[in-house]
C-alpha positions as CSV (number, residue, x, y, z in Angstrom):
1,M,-37.2,-17.7,13.4
2,A,-34.8,-14.7,13.3
3,D,-31.9,-17.1,14.1
4,D,-32.6,-19.0,10.9
5,V,-31.1,-16.2,8.8
6,Y,-27.4,-15.3,9.0
7,E,-27.3,-11.5,9.3
8,P,-24.8,-9.4,7.4
9,E,-23.0,-8.3,10.6
10,R,-22.5,-11.9,11.5
11,V,-21.1,-12.6,8.0
12,E,-18.5,-9.8,8.6
13,R,-17.6,-11.3,12.0
14,L,-17.1,-14.7,10.5
15,K,-14.8,-13.2,7.8
16,E,-12.9,-11.5,10.6
17,M,-12.5,-14.7,12.5
18,L,-11.1,-16.5,9.4
19,R,-8.7,-13.6,8.8
20,E,-7.5,-13.6,12.4
21,L,-7.0,-17.4,12.3
22,A,-5.1,-17.1,9.1
23,Q,-2.9,-14.3,10.4
24,R,-2.2,-16.2,13.6
25,L,-1.1,-19.2,11.6
26,I,1.2,-17.1,9.4
27,V,2.8,-15.4,12.5
28,L,3.3,-18.7,14.3
29,D,4.8,-20.3,11.2
30,A,7.1,-17.3,10.7
31,E,8.3,-17.6,14.3
32,G,8.8,-21.3,14.0
33,R,6.1,-22.0,16.7
34,L,3.3,-23.4,14.5
35,L,3.0,-26.6,16.5
36,E,4.0,-25.2,19.8
37,D,0.5,-25.1,21.3
38,P,-1.8,-27.5,19.5
39,A,-4.5,-27.3,22.1
40,S,-4.9,-23.5,21.5
41,L,-5.0,-24.0,17.8
42,L,-7.6,-26.7,18.1
43,K,-9.8,-24.4,20.2
44,A,-9.5,-21.6,17.6
45,L,-10.1,-24.0,14.7
46,G,-13.2,-25.4,16.6
47,D,-14.6,-21.9,17.2
48,V,-14.2,-21.0,13.5
49,R,-15.5,-24.3,12.3
50,A,-18.6,-24.1,14.5
51,E,-19.4,-20.6,13.2
52,L,-18.7,-21.6,9.6
53,F,-21.1,-24.5,10.0
54,R,-23.8,-22.1,11.4
55,F,-23.2,-19.9,8.4
56,E,-23.5,-22.8,5.9
57,V,-26.8,-24.0,7.5
58,R,-28.4,-20.6,7.7
59,A,-27.0,-19.3,4.4
60,T,-28.8,-22.2,2.6
61,F,-32.0,-21.9,4.7
62,D,-35.1,-20.8,2.8
63,S,-37.5,-18.7,4.7
64,P,-41.2,-19.5,4.1
65,D,-41.5,-16.6,1.7
66,I,-38.3,-17.6,-0.2
67,A,-39.5,-21.2,-0.4
68,R,-42.8,-20.1,-1.8
69,H,-41.2,-17.9,-4.4
70,R,-38.8,-20.7,-5.3
71,R,-41.7,-23.1,-5.7
72,I,-43.6,-20.6,-7.9
73,V,-40.6,-20.1,-10.2
74,E,-40.0,-23.9,-10.4
75,E,-43.6,-24.5,-11.4
76,A,-43.4,-21.7,-14.0
77,E,-40.3,-23.2,-15.5
78,G,-42.0,-26.5,-16.0
79,W,-45.1,-25.0,-17.5
80,V,-45.8,-25.8,-21.1
81,P,-48.5,-23.9,-23.0
82,E,-51.3,-26.1,-24.4
83,D,-50.9,-27.0,-28.0
84,N,-53.6,-25.2,-30.1
85,D,-53.3,-27.3,-33.3
86,E,-57.0,-27.9,-33.4
87,E,-57.7,-24.2,-33.8
88,D,-55.2,-23.9,-36.7
89,G,-56.7,-26.7,-38.7
């Protein structure tokens, strides 16, 4: 179950992967070599895309405790106190 949560260290690594890819694209573009090696770029894009997908899935995953807390809050938000008009009368 530990793999269901995206750890903070892994978040930082994903950010670094995105920054490295962005920097690589900037450098290749500045050197006029942006489309020189499309296979290499596709591999890098694929690696980042796969990790970004894992982040999206795990970042939106509710652990059992979180799901239970969310359910309790949703039930409480829908709760309406009983009308006590009979006692006022």
